[in-house]
C-alpha positions in Angstrom: 19.8 27.5 2.5 21.6 28.5 5.7 25.3 28.4 6.4 27.0 25.3 7.8 26.9 24.8 11.5 30.4 24.8 13.1 31.4 21.4 14.3 31.7 21.1 18.1 35.1 19.9 19.4 35.8 17.5 22.2 39.3 17.1 23.6 40.4 14.4 25.9 43.7 14.8 27.7 45.6 12.3 29.8 48.1 13.3 32.4 50.4 11.2 34.5 52.0 12.8 37.6 55.5 12.0 38.6 55.6 10.0 41.8 55.4 12.4 44.7 54.0 15.2 42.6 50.4 14.1 42.5 49.1 16.9 44.7 50.7 19.5 42.5 49.2 18.1 39.4 45.8 17.9 41.1 46.1 21.6 42.0 47.0 22.6 38.5 44.2 20.5 36.9 41.6 22.1 39.3 43.0 25.6 38.9 42.2 25.5 35.2 38.5 24.9 35.7 37.3 28.4 36.4 39.3 30.3 33.8 38.6 27.7 31.1 34.8 27.7 31.9 34.8 31.5 31.5 36.2 31.3 28.0 33.9 32.0 25.1 32.8 28.8 23.4 33.6 26.5 26.3 30.8 24.1 26.9 32.4 22.0 29.6 35.8 21.4 31.3 36.0 18.4 33.7 39.2 17.0 35.2 38.9 13.5 36.6 41.5 11.7 38.8 41.7 8.0 38.0 40.5 6.1 41.1 42.7 3.1 40.4 45.9 4.8 39.0 47.3 7.3 41.5 48.4 10.5 39.8 46.6 9.7 36.5 44.1 12.3 35.3 41.8 12.6 32.4 40.5 16.0 31.4 37.4 16.2 29.2 36.8 19.5 27.4 33.9 20.4 25.0 34.0 23.5 22.8 31.4 25.0 20.6 33.7 25.1 17.6 37.3 24.8 16.3 37.9 28.5 16.7 37.1 28.5 20.4 39.3 25.4 20.9 42.2 27.2 19.2 41.6 30.3 21.2 41.8 28.2 24.4 45.1 26.6 23.2 46.5 30.1 22.9 45.2 31.4 26.2 47.7 32.7 28.8 46.2 30.7 31.6 46.7 27.4 29.7 50.2 28.3 28.5 51.2 29.1 32.1 49.7 26.0 33.5 51.4 23.8 30.9 54.7 25.4 31.6 54.4 24.8 35.3 52.9 21.3 34.9 55.6 20.0 32.5 58.1 19.4 35.3 55.4 17.6 37.3 54.5 15.0 34.7 56.0 11.6 34.0 55.4 12.1 30.3 54.0 14.7 28.0 50.2 15.0 28.1 48.4 12.8 25.6 45.6 14.8 23.9 43.0 13.4 21.5 40.6 15.8 19.7 37.3 14.8 18.2 34.9 16.8 16.0 31.1 16.3 16.0 
């Protein structure tokens, strides 16, 4: 019998920009794509701007396993982006995490 296969992790984050700060939130969301995609265990990272709700974003992330997701949460580029983005958002990000 072989070992258990690690469960993949999918995270869905919702962001809402403060009025007038939409372009800055857009820049932050897009700036995270390259460094996140380069992280070990990242399968996808896709930010989407809501076409009917200005300044609303959904970010879909897929990770090979819980360990890679946790590593991402501790990454310097994410911590820096969250610190900068906090002042640009109307509310804290809402994140839902699902395991396969």
